[in-house]
Structure formats: C-alpha cells, structure tokens
N, C-alpha and C positions, 0 to 999 in steps of 0.2 A: 112523821110527814114525808120523810125521805122515801120511805118504802112504797107508798102508793103512788108517788110521782114516778119512781123508776118503773113500776109495774104499768103505769099508764103509758109511759113512753114505750115500753115493750110491746104493748098492745098496739100502739100507734105504728110501730115499725112492722109489725106482723100484717096490720091492715094495709099499710102502704105497699108491702112486699108482694101482696096478692095482685096489685095493679102494675107492678114494675116489670119490665122484660126479663127479669130473672127467671120467669116461667117458661123461658125458651126451651127447657128441658122437659116440660110437662107433656101430657098426652096430646094427641092430635086434635081433640076437641077443645082442650084448654087453649091450645095455640091459636085456633081460629077465633075463639071468643075473646082473646086478650086484645086485639086490635079494636074491637068495639067497646071495650071496658076502658081503655086507657083514655082518660079525659082529665084535663088539668084541674077543673073545678072539683070533680069528684076526689082527686088525689089531694086537693087542699082540704077538703072537708074531712077526709079520713085521717089526715094528720092532725088537724085542729081538734078533733073529737077526743083525742087521747091526751091532751095537755090542759093545764088550768087556763082559765080566761085571762091571760095576761097579755097586755099590749106588746110587750118585747117578743113573746113567742109568736104571736100573730105576724108581726113585721118580718120575723126570721122565716116563717112559712111562706109568706109573700115573695121573699128573696129566693127561697128554694124554688118557688113556682117559676119565677123569671128565669132562673138558671136552667131548670129542666125544659122550659119551652125553648131556650136557645139550643139546648142539645138536641132536642127532638127536631128542631128546624134545621140544624146542622146535618143530622142524619138523613133527613128527607129531601133537602133541596141542594146540598153541595154536589160538585162534580166528581168527588171522590167516590169510588166504587167500593162498597164494604159488603162482605158476606161472611158468614159463619158456616163452617163446613166440618163434616166428620173426617177424621184423619185417614182412615184406611180405605173407605168407600167413596170419599169426596161427595158425600150426599149433602145437600143444602139443608141447613137448619134455618138460617135468616139471611135475607138480602135486603139492603136498604133501597130507598126509592130510586136512586140513581142507577143501581144495578138492575132494578125491575124495568126501568126505562129502556136500558140498553138490550135487555132480553125480550122487549115487546110485551111485557106483563102489565104495564100501566093501563089502568082503566078496566082491569080484569079482577075477579075475586082474589087471585093470587097476590097481586101487588097494588091494592087499591088503598092501603092504609097511609097514614101520614108518616109512619116509621119504615114503611116498606112492606115486606112480606115475610111470613113465618111458614117454614116448609118441613118442619119436623114430621117424620113419618110419611111423607108424600112420595118419597123414593126418586126425587129429582136430583141428578147428579151433574157435576161439571162435565162429565164425559158425553152427556146428552146435549148440553149447551154449547160446547166448544167443538167446532168442526176440526177435523184433522187430529183429534185427540182419541186416544184409545187406553185401554187398561195399562199397557206397557208404559205409555208416557206418564200417566198419573202415578203409577207405582215408582218410576224412576224418581220423580220429584218428592214423593213420599219418603223414599229411602234416603234421599239426600238430607232431609230434616232429621230423620231418625238417626242417621249416622252421626250428625252434629251432636246430638244430646247424648247418645251412647258413649262417644269418645270423652264428652265433657264429664259425665257422671261416673263412668266406670274407669277411666284412664287419666283423668284430669288433664286432658289435652283439648285445648280450646281452638276450634278451627275457625274462629271468628276472623283471625288474620288473613285467612285464604279466602275470605268473603263467600263462604259456601252458601250462604242463605241470601247473599245480596244480589245475585243475578236475577234479573226480572224474567218473566215468562211471557211470551207473546202467544195470543190465541185468537182464532176467529169465532165470533160469536153469532150463533143462529137467532135471528130475529124473526118472531112469528108474524110480525106486521110488514116489515120492509125486506124485500128480496135481496137488497145490496148487502153484502157482508159488513160486519162491524168488527173492529179489531181492538183488543184490549191488551194492555200491559199491566201485569200485576205481580205482587209479592205475596208470599205466605208467612204469616206470623205463627210460630209454634211454641212461644214462650209459655203458654198455659198448659202444654202436655206434661203429663206425668207418666214417665216410662220406667218400667222395672222388668228385669228378666224373670221369666216364670221358673226356669231351672237355671240357677247361678253357675252351675258346673259347665254349662255349655257356654263356651267362649270362642267365637268365630275367629278371633284375632290372636289367640294365644301363641300360635306358631311365629307371629311377627315380632314378638318381644318388643312391643312399641315403648314401653317405659324404659327399656335399656338403651334405646337409640339416643344419641346426642341430639340436642334440640335442633341445631342447625341442619344436621343430617337428615332428621326426620321431616323438617319442614321442606327441604329440597326434594325429598322422596315423595311427599304428599302433593308436591306441586306439579309433578310429572303429568304429562298428558293422560287423561282418562284414569288416573290413579284413584280418584275419589269414587268415580263410577264403579270401578272394579271392586273397591272396598264396600261400596253400598250393596253390590250384589251378594256379597258374602253374608249379609244380615239374614238370620233365620227368623223371618217375621213372625212365625208361629210360636216362638219362644218369647215374645214380648207382649207384656200387658200394657196397653196405651189407653190412658183415659184423658179427657179433656177434648178441646175443640181447636181447629185451626181457624185463623182469621185471614181472609183474603182482602187485600187493599190493592186498588189498582185505578188505571185511568183509561178512559176512552181515547185511544190514539188512532182512530180511523183515518183522520186526515193525514197525520204524519205517515201512516203506513202506506196510504194510497199514493202520496207523493214519493215515498221511497221506492215502491214497486213500479210507479211510472217512470221515475228516473232510470231505474235498472232496465226497464224495457227500452227506453230511449237509446241508451248508451251501448247496448249489446251489438253484436257484429252486423246483424241483418239491416239493410236499408229500411228506413222508415217509409219509404215509397213503395215498398212491396205491398200489394193489396191485403195480404193476411196480416202483416204487422201494422199497417196503417188502420185496419179494422180494429185491432186490439187497442192501438193508442186511442183511437176515437171512443172506444168503449170506456177506457180508464178516464179520459177527460170528461165525458158526460157524467160519469159517477162522481168524480171529485168536485165538480162545479155544478152539479145537478142541471146540466145544460141539455139542449136538444140536438146540438150538432157541433161539427167542428169545420174550420176552414184552414187551408194551408195556401199560402202565397209564396211563389217562387220567381224571382226576377231572372229573365234571360236576355240580356242586352237591352234592346228598347221595347221588349215585350215582357208581360208578366203572366204566368200560368197560375190559375187558381183552381184548387181542388176542394169540393165541398162534400162532407158527409153529414147527412141529416136523417135522424130517426133510424139510425143503423143502415141506411142505404147510401152507397157511394155514387155520386153523380159524375157524369163525364166532365173532364177537365175543360176549362174555358180559358181562352187566351185573350188578353186585353193589351192594348198599347200602353206604355208608360204614361204618354200624354193624357190618356182618357181617364187615368186615375189620379190626375193632379190634385182635385179637390176631395178626394175620397177620404174616408177615415182610415184607410189602410196607410196611405202616404202621411197623413197627419201623425199617425202613431209612430212611423219610422222616422220622421223628421224631429219629433220630440224625443225619440229613443226611450221610451217609457211605456209601461203598461197603460193601455188607453181604453177607458170604459165609455161605451156609447150606450147611454141610458135608454134612449128610444130613437130607433132608426127613422121612424115616421117623421120626426122632427127635422132631420137633416138627412136628405136622400137625393143628393146632387149629382151623382154619376150613375152611369149605366149599370156599373157593377152593384152599387148600393140598391138601386132599384130592383135588380135581379134578385137580390137576397130578400128585399122587402116582399117580392112576389111569392117567394118560398114560405113566407110567414114569419121571417126573423123580425123581432122587435128591438132586441138588445144584444150587444156584442162585447166581449172583452177581449182586446187584441194585444198580442205580445210580440213586439218587434224583435227580430234577431239581428242585431247589428255587432259587428266586430271591428277591431282596430288593428290595422297592420302598419307596420313600419316600413317605408321605402326611402329611396334616396331623396325624395321630395318632402319627406316628413311622415307624420302620422296621418294615416287616411282611414276614414270610416267606411265600411263596406256593408251593404245590406245583403244578408244571406237569405232572408225570406221573412215570413210573418205567420204566426199561428194564432187562431182566434176561436174562442168558444162562442157559440150561437144559442140564443134563447128565443122562444116564441112570446115570452112575457116581457112587457117593458120594466125598466128599473130592477132587473133581476140581480146583477152582479153588484157587490158591495166592496168595502175596502179590504175585508179579509180575503175575498176572492183575489183581489190585485195582489196582495202579499204572497198568496200561494202561487200565482202565476210568475211572480217575480223570482221565486225560489227555483222554478222549473227552467228559467232561461239558459243557464249554462248547459243542461242536458238537451234542451231543444237545438242549441248551436251545434253541439257535438254530433246529434243525430242527423241534422241537415247537411253538415259538412261531410259526414260519412256517406250520405245518399248521393253526393256529387259524382261518385264513381260511374254513375250511369251516363255521365256526359262524355266519357272516355271510350270512343268506339274501338281503340286499339287493344283494349283490355277485354277479352271475351273468352268463353269456353274455359274459365278458370275452374280447377277442381274445388269443390266446396270446402275442403280442409284447409286450403291455403288462401281462399278468396279474400279473407279478412285483410291480409297483408297487401294484397294488390289494391284493395280499396284504400288502405292508409296511404300508399304511395300515389294513387290517383288524386286523392285529396290534397296531398302536399303540393302536387304540381298545379292544381287548381289555383293555388295561391301564388304562383310564379316562382316558387322555390326550385333550386337546382335539382336535377335528376339524381335519384339515389338508387343504387342497385338493390334489388331484393335479394336477400340472403336468408337462408336457413341454415343455422350452424349446428354442428354436432347432432347429426341425424343418423339413424341406423338404416342402412340400405337392406332391402329384401328383394332379391332378384330371382326370377324363375323362368324356365323355358318349357314349353310343350312343343316339340319338333316333330315334324312328319319325317319318319325315317324313309330315305330313298326317294324323296320327292323329286329331286332332279332326274333321277333315272326314269321315274314314272312319266315325267313330262317329256323327256327324250324319247321314250317309248311312243308316246302320244304323237309327238311330232314326226317320228319316223313313220308310223302307221299312216298318218294323214298325207305326208309327202309321197309315200309309195302309192297310195291310191290315186293321187293327183297325177303322178307321172305315168301310171298305168293307163288312166283315161287319155293322157296326152299321147301315149304310144298307140292307143286304139285310133285315134284321129289319124296319125301318120301311117298306120298299117293300111287302113281303108283308102287313104289318098294314094299310097303306092300301088295298090291293086287297081284303082279306077284309072291310073295314068302312069306313064313312065316319067319318073322325075329323080335325076341324080342328086339334087338337093335334098328332096325328101328322103332318099335312102341314107344319106349322111346324117340327117337330123334324127332319123330312127336309130342309128348306131350310137349317137350321142345319148339319147334318152335311155337306151339299154345300159350304157355305161353308168349313168347317173343312178339307174336303179340298183345296179350291183354295188355301188358305193353307198347308197342309202341302206342296203341291207347289211353292210358290214358294220358301220357306225354312223353316229350323229355327232357333229362337232358344233360348237357354240354358234359359229356364223352360217351354218349350213341352211338353217331355217330361212334366213333372209336371202342368202345367195341362190337358193334353189327357186324361190318365187320370182326373183328377178330374171333368172334364166328363162323360165317358162314364159314370162311376160315379154321378153325381148327376142326370144327365139321360136315361139309358137303362137302365142296369142295375137301378135301383131299380124299374122296372116289369116286370121279367122274370116275377114270379109271375103278374101279370096276363096278359102275352103268352102264357104257357103255356096259357091257356084260350081262346086265339083261333083254333084250328084247327091242323091237322097241318103246314101249310106254315110257319106262324109258329113252331111248336114246333121244326121242323127247322132253321130259321135261328138260333134262339136256341142250339140244341144245337151247331150249327157255331161259334158265337161262343165258347161256353164251352170246347169242345174246344180251340180255338186258343189260349185264355187259360189253359188248364190247366197251370200251372207255378208255381214259387215266386214268380214276379213278379205273377202274376195278370193278365198282359196278354199280347198278342202279342209274343214276345221271340226270334224265330227268327234274324233278321240280327244282333241285338246279341249273341245266344249265339255266333254264328259269329265275330263281331268279338272277344268276350272270349276265346274259345278260341284265335284267332289270336294275340292279344296275350300270353296265357299261354305259347303255344308259343314266341313269340319270346324272351320273358323267360327262360323255362326253358333254352332253348338257349344264350342269351347267358350265363346263369349258369354252365352246365355248361362252356362254352368258357373263361370267365374263371376259374373254380376250378382248372381244369387248369394255367392259366398262373400262377395265384397260388401254386400248390404249388411250381412251379419258382423263382418270384420270391422266396419265402420262404427258399429254400435259398442264394440270393445273400447275403441279410441279413434277419434278422427285422425286420418293420415292421408298422405298423398299417395295416389296410385294411377299409373298410366300402363295402357296395354298397347301392343303393336302385333298386327297379325299380317304375317306373310305366308311362309310355309309352316303354319301352326300358330302359336301365340306366345309372345314374350310379355311378362309383366314386371313393372318396376315400382317398388313402394318405398317411401321414406316415412319414418316416424321418429319423433323426438319432441323434447320440451319447446323447442323454438317453434314447432307446428302446433302443439297443444300443450299447455303448461301443466296438465294433469298427468303427463307422461310418467310411468314408472317401469321398473324392470318387469313387473308382473304383466303390464300391457305389452311389452316387447316380447316376452316369451309366449304369452297368449296369441299374439299375432304370428309369430313364427310357427306355432303349432297349427293354428288355422290355415296358414299358407300351405302347409304340407297336406292337411286334410283336403283343401280345396283342389290342389294339383291331383291327388288321388281320385277325387271325384271327376276331374277332367279326364283323367285315364279311363275311368269307367264309362264315361260318356262315349268315348271312342270304341270302347268294347261293344257297346250296345249298337253302334252304328255298323260295326263289322258283323255282329250277329244278325242284323236285319239285312245283310248284303248290300248296304247302301254305299260302302267304300271298300276297297281293297288295299288300303294304306294302313300302316302301323305308326304309332307315336312313341317317342321316348321323351322322358321328362327330367328335368335337372333344376336343382336349387343350388344357388351359390351363397355360402355363408361368410359373413364378415362381422366379427365383434368390434372392430374399430370404427368409430364414428367418423363421418365425413361432413364437409360442408358443401352445400349446393346453392347455386344462384341462377337467377332468371337473366338469360342473355338476350336482349332485345334485337340483336343482330342475327340470331340464327332462329330456325323453326322449332327447335327443341324447347320444351318448357324450362327445364333445368339442365345445367352442366355442373360438373364437379369443380370445386374451387380449391386451388393449390395443388402443388406437386405431390404431396403425400396422399392425394386421393386418386392420383392418375392410374395407379396400379390396379384399383378395382375396376376402372373403366377398361384397362387393357385385358383383364381377365374376362369380363363380360363379353367383350368381342371375340375372344378366342377359344373360350372354354367349350363351345359347342362342338368343335371339331377335335377336342383333346382326345388323346389315346392313353391306354393303360401302359405304363412303363415296362411292365414285364410281359404282358400277353400281346402287346402291340395291337390291340383292338380298340374301337371307340369306347370311352368310358360310359357313354349312353348307349342303352340298349332298348329294343322295342318293348313296350308293355312294362318297363321298369322305371323306377324313381332313383335318380342318382344325386347324391348330396356331396358337393365339393366343399372342402374346408381346409384350414391352414393349421391350426393349433389344437392341442389336446383339449383345452377348455371348450372349444367349439364342438369337438367330436363328443365329449361327455354329455353336453346339452342335447345335441341331436341324437345321440344314442338312446337317451331317455325318451325323446320323442318317438323314434322308431319302435320302441317297446310299447308305448301308448298306441301307436297305429296298429301295431300287431294285435294288441289286446282288443282293440275296437273292430278288427277285422278288415282293415284297409289294405294291409300288406302282408306278405309272408314273413315268417319269423327269421328265415335265413338271411343274413347280411354278408354281401361280398364286399371286400375292402381291397384297396391297393393304392399305388402311388400314380400320380399323374405325370406323364412325360413332360419335361421342361417345355414351356412355351416361350416365344420370343419376348424377352424381358421379364418373364415370370417363372419362378420355379419353387419347389417345396410344397406343391399342392398335393392333397390326398383326396381320395373319394370313398364313399360307401354307397352300395347300390342294393335295392330291394325290389322285388317283383309286386306290382299292384295286383290286388285280387279283384275279380270281376264281380257281377251282380251280388247283392248282399244275401240273397237267399241261399247262395252256394258256398258262403264263407263259413269257414270253421274258426272260431275265435281262439287265439293263442295267447297265453299269459306270459311266456317267457320268450326272450329274444336270444338267439345264438349267433355268434359272429364267426364267420368263416373266412380265413385269409386266402385270397386268390393266389 
C-alpha cells in the first residue's frame, strides 16, 4: 500500500511542479505561458488528484493553498522590489509586480501577471533600465560579489565583517510612462551562486600569500581605501564558471532622494535668488510635491516681496505692505510657525495677494514658514526670514505626507535664504567667484547684528607674475619730447611772424626764451617738464592771443595753426602721446584677453583667487589653497603653476604678433616669482585692495613683489628681466628643481628655447639670497622646433 501512495505523491509533485515558478529557467515560450497557467484552483486540483480521498489530505491542501495565495499576494502587492537576474550580463529573468510598476510595465504584456513579469530570453538588462549605469558599473558590482565568494571558498577568508555586500546601490530608473526620474536603492543576493575555477592553477592572489598574513594585519590591509576594488580588478573572469542567479531586493526611494538632492541644491554656495538656481529649485519642488508652481516671500522692513514661479515661468516680483497681508494665509502660517495647508483658496481669499494668486488659477497651497530664534539682551526673539510655498491648480491637493516632507526641508530653506541675504549688502561687490562664498557668509553674519569679523584665507600659495613693457618710460618721454618740440616750434612761428610785422623788444625776448626752451627739450625730458612747459606757454604766449589776432593775417594764420594743433581734450599738442597711449591700451587689452582665456582653463583645474592690474603691461596675483577650496591638493598647485607659465608664454606670443603686424614698437619682459611658503591673506575694508598679507612672516613676499621688477643680475649688472624672455625668480633648491622640470616641459611643448640662463639677484632692500633662471619665449607655433632636453648655462 505504501508504494502506490508514494508513487501517487511523486506524480502529484511533478504535476504541481509544472505550474510553479520553478519553470523560471525554461524556454521563452514556457515563461510566457506560465503566467496564464498559474491558478490556485488548478494547483489544488492537480495536488488532490495524486492523493487518496482522505479528509486530512484535503484540509492540508487547502492550507497549502492559503499559504501560497499569501506568498503570491506578497510578491505582487508589497512595496519591496524583487528581481532575479543573470550574474554576468545582469539580464532580467523575473521581476515582481512592484518592480514592474516602478519600470512602467504595469498593464503591459511584460508585467501584467499577479506575480510580476518573466523576462528570460528577452534580453532586458539592468543597464537598460538604470540611467547613468554602464558595463563598467555593473562589472564592478559583479566583481565585488565574486571576490567575496572566491575568498570564502578558496582561502577560507570571510569578508562579511567588512560588509562587502552590505553597501546598497543607488540607481535612477527609466520609467516608460512618467518622465520624472525614479530612484531605487537595492542590494544583490549572491548566496545561490555556484563558483568554480576552470583552471585551478591560475591563482590571481598567489603573490599576496593571504593565508600567511596575521588575521589583524590582513583585516587592516583589506580595509584600506579602494583595496577591495583593486583586488576585484585582479579577478580573471574568464577563468570562473558561475552558475545560479542573483536576487535583487530594493526599495523605491524616489521621495527620499528628491529631498536629499533638493537639500543639497539649497545649501550650496550660490544664492537661491539667482534666476538659474531658483528655476532649478522650482523644478525640484514641483516634482517632489507634484505641484504647479512655487512662491517665495521675503520681508523687508514694512514691506514684503513675493516672487511666484508657475508652470516653469518666473513672474515679476510683487511688493505688498505688511499691513495688507495681515489676514493672508502667509502671515497665518508664520504666526503659527508650522507648515500650513490651504486646501482650497476659493473658500478663503481675503487679501489682495490671495486674490492675485487665485486669478493665476491657484486653488491649494502648502506654505512653509522660515522662522528662526535669536538670543539678544532682551531675551529670545523670533525672526521671520521668509516663507516658501508650493502651489497647485487643484483643490485639496496637499496631504499629511506632503506636510512631513516640507517639514524636513525647513532647515535647508532657512540656510538658503540666509545665504541669499548677501544681496542686501551693497558694500560687497565685484567679488571674485572663488572667494565669494566667504563674503556671503560674513554678510549673512552681519545681517544678524553680529560683530564684524575679518575675512581671512589662511595658508594659501601665492602665484605672482609680471608682463612688463620694456622701456615704456623712455618711450613715453620720447613721445612727450616730440609733442612739446612741435608745440614750441608752432609757438616760435607765431613770435617770428609777429617780430617781422612790427618792432617789438618784448617779442624779441620771448623769441629767445622759446629758442632756449627748444634746446633744453632736445637735450632731455625731466619728470616735471611736461607740466612746466605747458604752464610756460599758457602764461607767456597764449595770454597774448587776443592781441596777436589783431596783428595781421600772417600772425592770425600762425595762431590758428597753433590752436588747431592743440584742439583736443588736453589743450596741447598730443599726437605722439596719443599714439603711445593707444599702443599701451592695445598691449594691455590683448594681454588681458589672452590671460582671460587661460584663466578660464585654470579655474577649471581648481577655483582660486586671481586679480590683474594693468599699467605698463600686466601684473597678475593668484592665491590657491584649502581655505579657498577644500579640494586643494599638491597636484592642483603644480598644475596651476605650470599653466601660469604657459599662459605667460602665450602672452609673450601675443606681443610678438603685435610687433609682427607693426601695431607696436615696444617689447615686453616677463617674470614669475616663486614661493613655496604659504601665507595668510585678509580683506582689509579700510583699503581699496581686495587682500593684504597677514603677519610679519608674509611681508617679505610683498617686499619682493614691489622690488623684483627692477632687480639686476649680481654679476652682469643688467636687469634680470630681458625683452622677449621669461624670468623665474626663486629662493630654494626645491623651488628650482620644480621649475626646472616645468621649463623642460615648456621646451618640449615648444613654448621656450631649451637654453636656460641662471644667476644671482643682487640684494634688494631688505631681501637677499634670490636666484633667477631665464629662457627665451618662442614666437608663432608654426616656426617652433620642439626640443625634448633642457640644458642649463650658467651666466
């Protein structure tokens, strides 16, 4: 009797097995038919057909039915996301109903069954579903799991203590129905994988002698940054036979991720009132709350400014008096100091502001008051920073969950609005973007009545350079001399024709004075001669012009020629000086354009402070360090130093092009001052300079900056800066080794000649021990011969 019963049960199991999801590994056709075949009543009949007609068995089968129904309901209706995927390709085999809903497959042939969807053989992978995922990302995750089991099976090393597989993965899911991104956080289960090496002789970790390491030492080694990733990369995947499937378990964390990203957006450095940022904030809020618009209220004394964004369009700000808003929902929300839900604006529309929103189509609002407490001498005082609201065109839109999400965002909104207060401080303007965040912080502090605090950036590296017009003073003196000689000769022409037209002893003496002045002007030009010469002509010649015009036509013509030559804003002959000024302006503007292009690239390496000053050429001053940007590293410093040299060389080439086009007849010399010692800088509000050095140890650098331009070679007694050349001034051997390498790179790139001239700088007032290296900048790239080796020649 026992044998037929056993056989009957075996037949029952086989019949039931044909209906159970174990067929997940069957052919594509079987997978699609399985969903239609799974039916609880059919399953019960199949199981009952294989057992004797005994009431106990029937009751047991009914219990199984109830249990299976509960399991199927769990798989189909719960929030947990479940999927079965192939280990190497990450191809989907099965996804439960929750996963299908997330991907937008619900109601389609793919995910229409009560159990979800079966995808074996359909070629749908996680790489297609997850945005920002690629083969490299998937393989990295796969290697992490494979490494865990290889270490456990082959070396008896359990990585569970390191939580190798516990770290969740975040992914953005593409939804075929909804354009808004969905976010999922998931874990992979790899317990069912069966892993074996195809060639046991191949051991990627043999050289590490893992089993010989003491346990504590091995654990510390494995916990080093990126160590597991490095070990995972060692795995030779082709040498492993992997059977089984991975199980994905996860949750839809779209709301949490939206809140996190919105919080991050609110608290970053940029003011939330900037149009581009407010537009992004509005988009995030509309997505999170499924709203139609955003409103921002900011009090300003007895007035309130209200900014509305609706349907992605930003309306012009409107100003209301505080009194006019007394009965508004806005002030009710701030008075209650809690998230305020307005179910239907049509029911309560008592103020002009409420009515204006109603005309825009707004029916419901969720208002978030931003109130902070400050401690004063009088006690604890509440202050209204502002209010943020979400708008919807449907009544009764916002619910309790929306209120909870809005409550979570209050700290970030407060931080963002307080940061935006920097716009109320007119004395802070034209701040370099790299240091703007610190000025915003200080402006916000002062908005609370807190005492003034000096803005300091400590331990920054200075990078100073000069592109100086060689002989600019001499060129200007020559222009002054030429103009004055022409003006005095015109003056002499007037007196000459006057003395011919009449006998005048005063005129004769004036003529002799003019001849003496002309001789002096031919010899040299002194600093004060430009002013004194103009005053002389005005006081001893031009005062008589009214009389001279009555002395005949020839005198009148001479006076008119003088006046025409002096007819300009300077009221003197200014032709050569105008040409000099235009040349100087051309050089400065072209240098600025060149430097601006390089600065754009350099700021991408790492944000840093940069200031330029243009007089006879261009000076630039850069500061870089962790106190300006926390990402700073030595690589950033060296990259910026090298780019500084390349930029100066390009400035040199800019001048070469101007010379070649005969637009200028001036030459430039270029210099970079090196200092490896960090300095502290601070903003002195009592001076026009943006930053001054802080402390006596930094004064030396400022002294060198002021005096290095005129420095001379100690041996040759000539200026260390030479036309068309780049001079590097340094103090230590470490500085020279670093910059010698840069010069080799510049030569290899074709920026400078390979020959380097070196020497000692003659002691400056208060500064000694400086050295210099000098190279010639090469002109247009098409004529450059690239050199790979740098030779050093001692002057």
